[in-house]
Biotite code that builds the C-alpha atoms (Angstrom):
import biotite.structure as struc

atoms = struc.array([
    struc.Atom([-20.294, 18.036, -13.540], chain_id="A", res_id=1, res_name="MET", atom_name="CA", element="C"),
    struc.Atom([-17.554, 20.533, -14.368], chain_id="A", res_id=2, res_name="LYS", atom_name="CA", element="C"),
    struc.Atom([-15.293, 19.721, -17.313], chain_id="A", res_id=3, res_name="ALA", atom_name="CA", element="C"),
    struc.Atom([-12.219, 19.014, -15.176], chain_id="A", res_id=4, res_name="LYS", atom_name="CA", element="C"),
    struc.Atom([-14.195, 16.838, -12.754], chain_id="A", res_id=5, res_name="GLN", atom_name="CA", element="C"),
    struc.Atom([-15.682, 14.967, -15.711], chain_id="A", res_id=6, res_name="TYR", atom_name="CA", element="C"),
    struc.Atom([-12.194, 14.364, -17.118], chain_id="A", res_id=7, res_name="THR", atom_name="CA", element="C"),
    struc.Atom([-10.969, 12.865, -13.847], chain_id="A", res_id=8, res_name="VAL", atom_name="CA", element="C"),
    struc.Atom([-14.205, 10.897, -13.513], chain_id="A", res_id=9, res_name="PHE", atom_name="CA", element="C"),
    struc.Atom([-13.643, 9.257, -16.905], chain_id="A", res_id=10, res_name="ILE", atom_name="CA", element="C"),
    struc.Atom([-9.932, 8.750, -16.184], chain_id="A", res_id=11, res_name="PHE", atom_name="CA", element="C"),
    struc.Atom([-10.436, 6.649, -13.074], chain_id="A", res_id=12, res_name="PHE", atom_name="CA", element="C"),
    struc.Atom([-13.643, 5.070, -14.323], chain_id="A", res_id=13, res_name="THR", atom_name="CA", element="C"),
    struc.Atom([-11.763, 3.464, -17.202], chain_id="A", res_id=14, res_name="VAL", atom_name="CA", element="C"),
    struc.Atom([-8.527, 2.943, -15.248], chain_id="A", res_id=15, res_name="MET", atom_name="CA", element="C"),
    struc.Atom([-10.370, 0.924, -12.623], chain_id="A", res_id=16, res_name="LEU", atom_name="CA", element="C"),
    struc.Atom([-12.429, -1.034, -15.105], chain_id="A", res_id=17, res_name="GLY", atom_name="CA", element="C"),
    struc.Atom([-15.695, 0.452, -13.897], chain_id="A", res_id=18, res_name="LEU", atom_name="CA", element="C"),
    struc.Atom([-16.899, 0.298, -17.478], chain_id="A", res_id=19, res_name="MET", atom_name="CA", element="C"),
    struc.Atom([-17.892, -3.312, -18.213], chain_id="A", res_id=20, res_name="PRO", atom_name="CA", element="C"),
    struc.Atom([-16.011, -5.491, -20.667], chain_id="A", res_id=21, res_name="MET", atom_name="CA", element="C"),
    struc.Atom([-16.413, -9.127, -21.696], chain_id="A", res_id=22, res_name="THR", atom_name="CA", element="C"),
    struc.Atom([-13.697, -11.711, -21.027], chain_id="A", res_id=23, res_name="LYS", atom_name="CA", element="C"),
    struc.Atom([-13.229, -12.283, -24.764], chain_id="A", res_id=24, res_name="SER", atom_name="CA", element="C"),
    struc.Atom([-12.647, -8.569, -25.300], chain_id="A", res_id=25, res_name="MET", atom_name="CA", element="C"),
    struc.Atom([-10.104, -8.464, -22.471], chain_id="A", res_id=26, res_name="ALA", atom_name="CA", element="C"),
    struc.Atom([-8.207, -11.435, -23.904], chain_id="A", res_id=27, res_name="ALA", atom_name="CA", element="C"),
    struc.Atom([-7.670, -9.584, -27.189], chain_id="A", res_id=28, res_name="GLU", atom_name="CA", element="C"),
    struc.Atom([-6.110, -6.523, -25.586], chain_id="A", res_id=29, res_name="LEU", atom_name="CA", element="C"),
    struc.Atom([-2.403, -5.701, -25.773], chain_id="A", res_id=30, res_name="LEU", atom_name="CA", element="C"),
    struc.Atom([-0.411, -5.127, -22.543], chain_id="A", res_id=31, res_name="PRO", atom_name="CA", element="C"),
    struc.Atom([-0.943, -1.328, -22.345], chain_id="A", res_id=32, res_name="PRO", atom_name="CA", element="C"),
    struc.Atom([-4.682, -1.856, -22.798], chain_id="A", res_id=33, res_name="GLN", atom_name="CA", element="C"),
    struc.Atom([-4.693, -4.690, -20.282], chain_id="A", res_id=34, res_name="GLN", atom_name="CA", element="C"),
    struc.Atom([-3.156, -2.338, -17.714], chain_id="A", res_id=35, res_name="ALA", atom_name="CA", element="C"),
    struc.Atom([-6.250, -0.141, -17.991], chain_id="A", res_id=36, res_name="ILE", atom_name="CA", element="C"),
    struc.Atom([-8.673, -3.066, -17.799], chain_id="A", res_id=37, res_name="GLU", atom_name="CA", element="C"),
    struc.Atom([-6.919, -5.133, -15.114], chain_id="A", res_id=38, res_name="GLU", atom_name="CA", element="C"),
    struc.Atom([-8.743, -3.994, -11.991], chain_id="A", res_id=39, res_name="ALA", atom_name="CA", element="C"),
    struc.Atom([-12.268, -4.548, -13.347], chain_id="A", res_id=40, res_name="SER", atom_name="CA", element="C"),
    struc.Atom([-13.089, -7.792, -11.507], chain_id="A", res_id=41, res_name="THR", atom_name="CA", element="C"),
    struc.Atom([-12.098, -6.362, -8.141], chain_id="A", res_id=42, res_name="LYS", atom_name="CA", element="C"),
    struc.Atom([-14.107, -3.204, -8.676], chain_id="A", res_id=43, res_name="LEU", atom_name="CA", element="C"),
    struc.Atom([-17.248, -4.951, -9.868], chain_id="A", res_id=44, res_name="GLN", atom_name="CA", element="C"),
    struc.Atom([-17.491, -6.724, -6.522], chain_id="A", res_id=45, res_name="ALA", atom_name="CA", element="C"),
    struc.Atom([-17.117, -3.432, -4.665], chain_id="A", res_id=46, res_name="LYS", atom_name="CA", element="C"),
    struc.Atom([-19.872, -1.788, -6.677], chain_id="A", res_id=47, res_name="LEU", atom_name="CA", element="C"),
    struc.Atom([-22.363, -4.296, -5.283], chain_id="A", res_id=48, res_name="GLN", atom_name="CA", element="C"),
    struc.Atom([-21.730, -3.141, -1.710], chain_id="A", res_id=49, res_name="ASP", atom_name="CA", element="C"),
    struc.Atom([-23.934, -0.117, -0.984], chain_id="A", res_id=50, res_name="GLU", atom_name="CA", element="C"),
    struc.Atom([-22.330, 0.481, 2.417], chain_id="A", res_id=51, res_name="SER", atom_name="CA", element="C"),
    struc.Atom([-18.910, 0.645, 0.775], chain_id="A", res_id=52, res_name="PHE", atom_name="CA", element="C"),
    struc.Atom([-20.083, 3.208, -1.780], chain_id="A", res_id=53, res_name="ILE", atom_name="CA", element="C"),
    struc.Atom([-21.398, 5.455, 0.999], chain_id="A", res_id=54, res_name="GLN", atom_name="CA", element="C"),
    struc.Atom([-18.171, 5.327, 3.058], chain_id="A", res_id=55, res_name="ASP", atom_name="CA", element="C"),
    struc.Atom([-15.767, 7.934, 1.664], chain_id="A", res_id=56, res_name="PHE", atom_name="CA", element="C"),
    struc.Atom([-12.782, 6.688, 3.666], chain_id="A", res_id=57, res_name="VAL", atom_name="CA", element="C"),
    struc.Atom([-13.221, 3.178, 2.285], chain_id="A", res_id=58, res_name="GLN", atom_name="CA", element="C"),
    struc.Atom([-13.673, 4.507, -1.241], chain_id="A", res_id=59, res_name="VAL", atom_name="CA", element="C"),
    struc.Atom([-10.523, 6.630, -1.019], chain_id="A", res_id=60, res_name="ALA", atom_name="CA", element="C"),
    struc.Atom([-8.499, 3.730, 0.336], chain_id="A", res_id=61, res_name="GLY", atom_name="CA", element="C"),
    struc.Atom([-9.702, 1.379, -2.366], chain_id="A", res_id=62, res_name="PHE", atom_name="CA", element="C"),
    struc.Atom([-9.032, 3.844, -5.167], chain_id="A", res_id=63, res_name="VAL", atom_name="CA", element="C"),
    struc.Atom([-5.498, 4.409, -3.898], chain_id="A", res_id=64, res_name="ASN", atom_name="CA", element="C"),
    struc.Atom([-4.868, 0.684, -3.763], chain_id="A", res_id=65, res_name="GLU", atom_name="CA", element="C"),
    struc.Atom([-6.356, 0.022, -7.193], chain_id="A", res_id=66, res_name="ALA", atom_name="CA", element="C"),
    struc.Atom([-4.843, 2.837, -9.244], chain_id="A", res_id=67, res_name="ILE", atom_name="CA", element="C"),
    struc.Atom([-1.287, 2.973, -7.893], chain_id="A", res_id=68, res_name="LEU", atom_name="CA", element="C"),
    struc.Atom([-0.006, -0.038, -9.897], chain_id="A", res_id=69, res_name="PRO", atom_name="CA", element="C"),
    struc.Atom([-1.388, 1.464, -13.112], chain_id="A", res_id=70, res_name="HIS", atom_name="CA", element="C"),
    struc.Atom([-0.595, 5.170, -12.759], chain_id="A", res_id=71, res_name="THR", atom_name="CA", element="C"),
    struc.Atom([2.766, 6.968, -12.888], chain_id="A", res_id=72, res_name="ASP", atom_name="CA", element="C"),
    struc.Atom([2.112, 9.697, -10.334], chain_id="A", res_id=73, res_name="PHE", atom_name="CA", element="C"),
    struc.Atom([5.756, 10.803, -10.330], chain_id="A", res_id=74, res_name="ASP", atom_name="CA", element="C"),
    struc.Atom([5.555, 11.583, -14.046], chain_id="A", res_id=75, res_name="ARG", atom_name="CA", element="C"),
    struc.Atom([2.066, 13.105, -13.786], chain_id="A", res_id=76, res_name="ILE", atom_name="CA", element="C"),
    struc.Atom([3.125, 15.414, -10.952], chain_id="A", res_id=77, res_name="SER", atom_name="CA", element="C"),
    struc.Atom([6.226, 16.573, -12.824], chain_id="A", res_id=78, res_name="ALA", atom_name="CA", element="C"),
    struc.Atom([4.241, 17.235, -15.989], chain_id="A", res_id=79, res_name="LEU", atom_name="CA", element="C"),
    struc.Atom([1.459, 19.044, -14.125], chain_id="A", res_id=80, res_name="VAL", atom_name="CA", element="C"),
    struc.Atom([3.902, 21.451, -12.462], chain_id="A", res_id=81, res_name="LEU", atom_name="CA", element="C"),
    struc.Atom([6.041, 21.838, -15.590], chain_id="A", res_id=82, res_name="GLY", atom_name="CA", element="C"),
    struc.Atom([8.832, 24.390, -15.061], chain_id="A", res_id=83, res_name="GLN", atom_name="CA", element="C"),
    struc.Atom([7.830, 24.780, -11.416], chain_id="A", res_id=84, res_name="ILE", atom_name="CA", element="C"),
    struc.Atom([8.788, 21.141, -10.778], chain_id="A", res_id=85, res_name="TRP", atom_name="CA", element="C"),
    struc.Atom([12.369, 21.794, -11.914], chain_id="A", res_id=86, res_name="LYS", atom_name="CA", element="C"),
    struc.Atom([12.970, 24.410, -9.225], chain_id="A", res_id=87, res_name="THR", atom_name="CA", element="C"),
    struc.Atom([10.971, 22.695, -6.468], chain_id="A", res_id=88, res_name="ALA", atom_name="CA", element="C"),
    struc.Atom([12.754, 21.035, -3.558], chain_id="A", res_id=89, res_name="THR", atom_name="CA", element="C"),
    struc.Atom([12.475, 17.286, -3.001], chain_id="A", res_id=90, res_name="ASN", atom_name="CA", element="C"),
    struc.Atom([10.175, 17.952, -0.048], chain_id="A", res_id=91, res_name="GLU", atom_name="CA", element="C"),
    struc.Atom([7.914, 20.160, -2.171], chain_id="A", res_id=92, res_name="GLU", atom_name="CA", element="C"),
    struc.Atom([7.804, 17.537, -4.895], chain_id="A", res_id=93, res_name="ARG", atom_name="CA", element="C"),
    struc.Atom([6.813, 14.787, -2.482], chain_id="A", res_id=94, res_name="GLN", atom_name="CA", element="C"),
    struc.Atom([4.203, 16.925, -0.753], chain_id="A", res_id=95, res_name="ARG", atom_name="CA", element="C"),
    struc.Atom([2.682, 18.041, -4.037], chain_id="A", res_id=96, res_name="PHE", atom_name="CA", element="C"),
    struc.Atom([2.559, 14.504, -5.426], chain_id="A", res_id=97, res_name="LYS", atom_name="CA", element="C"),
    struc.Atom([0.790, 13.237, -2.309], chain_id="A", res_id=98, res_name="GLN", atom_name="CA", element="C"),
    struc.Atom([-1.750, 16.058, -2.152], chain_id="A", res_id=99, res_name="GLU", atom_name="CA", element="C"),
    struc.Atom([-2.407, 16.016, -5.896], chain_id="A", res_id=100, res_name="PHE", atom_name="CA", element="C"),
    struc.Atom([-2.978, 12.266, -5.778], chain_id="A", res_id=101, res_name="GLN", atom_name="CA", element="C"),
    struc.Atom([-5.405, 12.774, -2.896], chain_id="A", res_id=102, res_name="THR", atom_name="CA", element="C"),
    struc.Atom([-7.204, 15.440, -4.922], chain_id="A", res_id=103, res_name="LEU", atom_name="CA", element="C"),
    struc.Atom([-7.659, 13.044, -7.843], chain_id="A", res_id=104, res_name="LEU", atom_name="CA", element="C"),
    struc.Atom([-8.868, 10.294, -5.513], chain_id="A", res_id=105, res_name="VAL", atom_name="CA", element="C"),
    struc.Atom([-11.404, 12.671, -3.958], chain_id="A", res_id=106, res_name="ARG", atom_name="CA", element="C"),
    struc.Atom([-12.625, 13.656, -7.405], chain_id="A", res_id=107, res_name="THR", atom_name="CA", element="C"),
    struc.Atom([-12.995, 10.048, -8.469], chain_id="A", res_id=108, res_name="TYR", atom_name="CA", element="C"),
    struc.Atom([-15.078, 9.147, -5.414], chain_id="A", res_id=109, res_name="SER", atom_name="CA", element="C"),
    struc.Atom([-18.002, 10.882, -7.098], chain_id="A", res_id=110, res_name="ARG", atom_name="CA", element="C"),
    struc.Atom([-17.922, 8.231, -9.813], chain_id="A", res_id=111, res_name="ALA", atom_name="CA", element="C"),
    struc.Atom([-19.217, 5.651, -7.349], chain_id="A", res_id=112, res_name="PHE", atom_name="CA", element="C"),
    struc.Atom([-22.272, 7.833, -6.734], chain_id="A", res_id=113, res_name="VAL", atom_name="CA", element="C"),
    struc.Atom([-22.883, 9.192, -10.230], chain_id="A", res_id=114, res_name="GLU", atom_name="CA", element="C"),
    struc.Atom([-22.027, 6.080, -12.252], chain_id="A", res_id=115, res_name="PHE", atom_name="CA", element="C"),
    struc.Atom([-24.692, 4.977, -14.698], chain_id="A", res_id=116, res_name="ARG", atom_name="CA", element="C"),
    struc.Atom([-24.843, 2.710, -17.745], chain_id="A", res_id=117, res_name="ASP", atom_name="CA", element="C"),
    struc.Atom([-21.337, 3.239, -19.183], chain_id="A", res_id=118, res_name="TRP", atom_name="CA", element="C"),
    struc.Atom([-19.293, 0.936, -21.370], chain_id="A", res_id=119, res_name="SER", atom_name="CA", element="C"),
    struc.Atom([-15.884, 1.242, -23.024], chain_id="A", res_id=120, res_name="VAL", atom_name="CA", element="C"),
    struc.Atom([-14.629, 0.336, -26.462], chain_id="A", res_id=121, res_name="ARG", atom_name="CA", element="C"),
    struc.Atom([-10.907, -0.086, -27.085], chain_id="A", res_id=122, res_name="PHE", atom_name="CA", element="C"),
    struc.Atom([-9.805, 1.052, -30.522], chain_id="A", res_id=123, res_name="LEU", atom_name="CA", element="C"),
    struc.Atom([-7.042, -0.782, -32.455], chain_id="A", res_id=124, res_name="PRO", atom_name="CA", element="C"),
    struc.Atom([-3.604, -0.134, -30.987], chain_id="A", res_id=125, res_name="LEU", atom_name="CA", element="C"),
    struc.Atom([-0.770, 0.430, -33.449], chain_id="A", res_id=126, res_name="ASP", atom_name="CA", element="C"),
    struc.Atom([2.184, -0.588, -31.281], chain_id="A", res_id=127, res_name="MET", atom_name="CA", element="C"),
    struc.Atom([5.739, -0.891, -32.566], chain_id="A", res_id=128, res_name="GLU", atom_name="CA", element="C"),
    struc.Atom([7.894, -3.790, -31.265], chain_id="A", res_id=129, res_name="PRO", atom_name="CA", element="C"),
    struc.Atom([9.891, -2.648, -28.252], chain_id="A", res_id=130, res_name="GLY", atom_name="CA", element="C"),
    struc.Atom([7.833, 0.506, -27.774], chain_id="A", res_id=131, res_name="ALA", atom_name="CA", element="C"),
    struc.Atom([8.008, 2.065, -24.310], chain_id="A", res_id=132, res_name="THR", atom_name="CA", element="C"),
    struc.Atom([5.394, 4.770, -24.891], chain_id="A", res_id=133, res_name="LYS", atom_name="CA", element="C"),
    struc.Atom([2.004, 4.422, -26.568], chain_id="A", res_id=134, res_name="VAL", atom_name="CA", element="C"),
    struc.Atom([-1.355, 6.151, -26.781], chain_id="A", res_id=135, res_name="ILE", atom_name="CA", element="C"),
    struc.Atom([-4.235, 3.828, -25.949], chain_id="A", res_id=136, res_name="VAL", atom_name="CA", element="C"),
    struc.Atom([-7.375, 5.035, -27.715], chain_id="A", res_id=137, res_name="LYS", atom_name="CA", element="C"),
    struc.Atom([-10.829, 4.253, -26.368], chain_id="A", res_id=138, res_name="THR", atom_name="CA", element="C"),
    struc.Atom([-14.398, 5.434, -26.701], chain_id="A", res_id=139, res_name="GLU", atom_name="CA", element="C"),
    struc.Atom([-16.703, 5.801, -23.722], chain_id="A", res_id=140, res_name="VAL", atom_name="CA", element="C"),
    struc.Atom([-20.234, 4.805, -24.601], chain_id="A", res_id=141, res_name="LEU", atom_name="CA", element="C"),
    struc.Atom([-23.511, 5.704, -22.946], chain_id="A", res_id=142, res_name="GLN", atom_name="CA", element="C"),
    struc.Atom([-27.036, 5.152, -24.326], chain_id="A", res_id=143, res_name="PRO", atom_name="CA", element="C"),
    struc.Atom([-28.486, 8.194, -26.033], chain_id="A", res_id=144, res_name="GLY", atom_name="CA", element="C"),
    struc.Atom([-25.310, 10.243, -26.420], chain_id="A", res_id=145, res_name="ILE", atom_name="CA", element="C"),
    struc.Atom([-22.402, 10.339, -28.840], chain_id="A", res_id=146, res_name="GLN", atom_name="CA", element="C"),
    struc.Atom([-19.279, 8.290, -27.981], chain_id="A", res_id=147, res_name="PRO", atom_name="CA", element="C"),
    struc.Atom([-16.632, 10.242, -26.053], chain_id="A", res_id=148, res_name="VAL", atom_name="CA", element="C"),
    struc.Atom([-13.030, 9.892, -27.267], chain_id="A", res_id=149, res_name="ALA", atom_name="CA", element="C"),
    struc.Atom([-10.764, 9.006, -24.340], chain_id="A", res_id=150, res_name="VAL", atom_name="CA", element="C"),
    struc.Atom([-7.057, 8.528, -25.077], chain_id="A", res_id=151, res_name="ASN", atom_name="CA", element="C"),
    struc.Atom([-4.366, 7.502, -22.593], chain_id="A", res_id=152, res_name="TYR", atom_name="CA", element="C"),
    struc.Atom([-0.677, 8.280, -22.706], chain_id="A", res_id=153, res_name="ARG", atom_name="CA", element="C"),
    struc.Atom([1.038, 5.171, -21.356], chain_id="A", res_id=154, res_name="MET", atom_name="CA", element="C"),
    struc.Atom([4.668, 4.505, -20.459], chain_id="A", res_id=155, res_name="VAL", atom_name="CA", element="C"),
    struc.Atom([6.461, 1.234, -19.769], chain_id="A", res_id=156, res_name="LEU", atom_name="CA", element="C"),
    struc.Atom([8.012, 1.713, -16.319], chain_id="A", res_id=157, res_name="SER", atom_name="CA", element="C"),
    struc.Atom([9.977, -1.111, -14.652], chain_id="A", res_id=158, res_name="LYS", atom_name="CA", element="C"),
    struc.Atom([8.137, -3.704, -16.709], chain_id="A", res_id=159, res_name="GLY", atom_name="CA", element="C"),
    struc.Atom([4.659, -2.269, -16.087], chain_id="A", res_id=160, res_name="GLN", atom_name="CA", element="C"),
    struc.Atom([2.502, -0.115, -18.335], chain_id="A", res_id=161, res_name="TRP", atom_name="CA", element="C"),
    struc.Atom([1.278, 2.973, -16.520], chain_id="A", res_id=162, res_name="LYS", atom_name="CA", element="C"),
    struc.Atom([-0.908, 5.921, -17.480], chain_id="A", res_id=163, res_name="ALA", atom_name="CA", element="C"),
    struc.Atom([0.534, 9.423, -17.144], chain_id="A", res_id=164, res_name="TYR", atom_name="CA", element="C"),
    struc.Atom([-2.045, 11.518, -18.969], chain_id="A", res_id=165, res_name="ASP", atom_name="CA", element="C"),
    struc.Atom([-5.549, 11.281, -20.369], chain_id="A", res_id=166, res_name="ILE", atom_name="CA", element="C"),
    struc.Atom([-7.167, 13.257, -23.162], chain_id="A", res_id=167, res_name="MET", atom_name="CA", element="C"),
    struc.Atom([-10.945, 13.652, -23.238], chain_id="A", res_id=168, res_name="ILE", atom_name="CA", element="C"),
    struc.Atom([-11.992, 14.785, -26.708], chain_id="A", res_id=169, res_name="GLU", atom_name="CA", element="C"),
    struc.Atom([-8.471, 16.156, -27.127], chain_id="A", res_id=170, res_name="GLY", atom_name="CA", element="C"),
    struc.Atom([-8.358, 17.961, -23.765], chain_id="A", res_id=171, res_name="VAL", atom_name="CA", element="C"),
    struc.Atom([-5.404, 16.834, -21.621], chain_id="A", res_id=172, res_name="SER", atom_name="CA", element="C"),
    struc.Atom([-5.812, 16.323, -17.866], chain_id="A", res_id=173, res_name="LEU", atom_name="CA", element="C"),
    struc.Atom([-2.140, 17.247, -17.392], chain_id="A", res_id=174, res_name="VAL", atom_name="CA", element="C"),
    struc.Atom([-2.410, 20.469, -19.409], chain_id="A", res_id=175, res_name="THR", atom_name="CA", element="C"),
    struc.Atom([-5.646, 21.399, -17.664], chain_id="A", res_id=176, res_name="ASN", atom_name="CA", element="C"),
    struc.Atom([-4.169, 21.083, -14.184], chain_id="A", res_id=177, res_name="TYR", atom_name="CA", element="C"),
    struc.Atom([-0.858, 22.677, -15.224], chain_id="A", res_id=178, res_name="ARG", atom_name="CA", element="C"),
    struc.Atom([-2.735, 25.858, -16.075], chain_id="A", res_id=179, res_name="THR", atom_name="CA", element="C"),
    struc.Atom([-4.622, 25.742, -12.777], chain_id="A", res_id=180, res_name="THR", atom_name="CA", element="C"),
    struc.Atom([-1.572, 25.289, -10.574], chain_id="A", res_id=181, res_name="PHE", atom_name="CA", element="C"),
    struc.Atom([0.578, 27.729, -12.540], chain_id="A", res_id=182, res_name="SER", atom_name="CA", element="C"),
    struc.Atom([-2.033, 30.417, -11.985], chain_id="A", res_id=183, res_name="ASN", atom_name="CA", element="C"),
    struc.Atom([-2.321, 29.525, -8.287], chain_id="A", res_id=184, res_name="GLU", atom_name="CA", element="C"),
    struc.Atom([1.450, 29.782, -7.764], chain_id="A", res_id=185, res_name="VAL", atom_name="CA", element="C"),
    struc.Atom([1.427, 33.253, -9.368], chain_id="A", res_id=186, res_name="LYS", atom_name="CA", element="C"),
    struc.Atom([-1.532, 34.312, -7.228], chain_id="A", res_id=187, res_name="THR", atom_name="CA", element="C"),
    struc.Atom([-0.302, 32.897, -3.903], chain_id="A", res_id=188, res_name="LYS", atom_name="CA", element="C"),
    struc.Atom([3.368, 33.632, -4.461], chain_id="A", res_id=189, res_name="GLY", atom_name="CA", element="C"),
    struc.Atom([4.897, 30.199, -3.907], chain_id="A", res_id=190, res_name="SER", atom_name="CA", element="C"),
    struc.Atom([4.453, 26.504, -4.524], chain_id="A", res_id=191, res_name="LEU", atom_name="CA", element="C"),
    struc.Atom([4.442, 25.859, -0.782], chain_id="A", res_id=192, res_name="ASN", atom_name="CA", element="C"),
    struc.Atom([1.440, 28.147, -0.348], chain_id="A", res_id=193, res_name="ALA", atom_name="CA", element="C"),
    struc.Atom([-0.419, 26.249, -3.083], chain_id="A", res_id=194, res_name="VAL", atom_name="CA", element="C"),
    struc.Atom([0.419, 22.889, -1.507], chain_id="A", res_id=195, res_name="ILE", atom_name="CA", element="C"),
    struc.Atom([-0.690, 24.139, 1.917], chain_id="A", res_id=196, res_name="ASP", atom_name="CA", element="C"),
    struc.Atom([-4.028, 25.212, 0.487], chain_id="A", res_id=197, res_name="GLY", atom_name="CA", element="C"),
    struc.Atom([-4.495, 21.926, -1.320], chain_id="A", res_id=198, res_name="LEU", atom_name="CA", element="C"),
    struc.Atom([-3.554, 19.958, 1.801], chain_id="A", res_id=199, res_name="ALA", atom_name="CA", element="C"),
    struc.Atom([-6.089, 21.934, 3.850], chain_id="A", res_id=200, res_name="LYS", atom_name="CA", element="C"),
    struc.Atom([-8.890, 21.251, 1.382], chain_id="A", res_id=201, res_name="ARG", atom_name="CA", element="C"),
    struc.Atom([-7.991, 17.565, 1.226], chain_id="A", res_id=202, res_name="ASN", atom_name="CA", element="C"),
    struc.Atom([-7.881, 17.226, 5.013], chain_id="A", res_id=203, res_name="ALA", atom_name="CA", element="C"),
    struc.Atom([-11.218, 18.973, 5.445], chain_id="A", res_id=204, res_name="GLU", atom_name="CA", element="C"),
    struc.Atom([-12.846, 16.765, 2.816], chain_id="A", res_id=205, res_name="ALA", atom_name="CA", element="C"),
    struc.Atom([-11.447, 13.559, 4.309], chain_id="A", res_id=206, res_name="LEU", atom_name="CA", element="C"),
    struc.Atom([-12.471, 14.579, 7.815], chain_id="A", res_id=207, res_name="ALA", atom_name="CA", element="C"),
    struc.Atom([-16.032, 15.391, 6.771], chain_id="A", res_id=208, res_name="SER", atom_name="CA", element="C"),
    struc.Atom([-16.356, 12.409, 4.462], chain_id="A", res_id=209, res_name="GLY", atom_name="CA", element="C"),
    struc.Atom([-17.422, 14.599, 1.572], chain_id="A", res_id=210, res_name="LYS", atom_name="CA", element="C"),
    struc.Atom([-16.986, 13.452, -2.014], chain_id="A", res_id=211, res_name="THR", atom_name="CA", element="C"),
    struc.Atom([-17.146, 16.993, -3.370], chain_id="A", res_id=212, res_name="ALA", atom_name="CA", element="C"),
    struc.Atom([-14.164, 18.081, -5.446], chain_id="A", res_id=213, res_name="THR", atom_name="CA", element="C"),
    struc.Atom([-12.054, 21.188, -5.571], chain_id="A", res_id=214, res_name="HIS", atom_name="CA", element="C"),
    struc.Atom([-9.216, 21.832, -7.987], chain_id="A", res_id=215, res_name="SER", atom_name="CA", element="C"),
])
């Protein structure tokens, strides 16, 4: 799996609670950590349904439903586009956010197929009283390999903790995609052209039911 695909795979795998955790562990977590773990029960039931795993449309719909309450896509989209976001029209912003979200959902769908014996360990969270931003540190564990450091940037938005970036071994998903889209805008000449291309790839993938990814 390519590095960027692996990053997104880990992002949604932990966000959706695909990595198992005991009830006692969950009870000890602080609110930002609980936001990451919350959807685990719902997902575990889905993982038992082989027909669901094979149906890309169902997978995409479920991922959308499960991650939206825990992910700040407005903030992610703005950070990914960086300076480009500031000059984009409202229509361009909305289109990009929708297509970028679809891209991430398509990427995550592979996790249902490639998932193996993962687990997650939450590291101690040093959280100041009244904090509205924190970094939740975790380690992804798999038998036979070294733990992978996975850290989440979380923000308290309207009373809910939401993720807006993830760092895999220090590599930021936001920074990674910012470089990609910045280069594409320079190559294609406009943000609209980049969005059109992304929308086309998303539509083709959804129509064919493919789980393959494309940045």
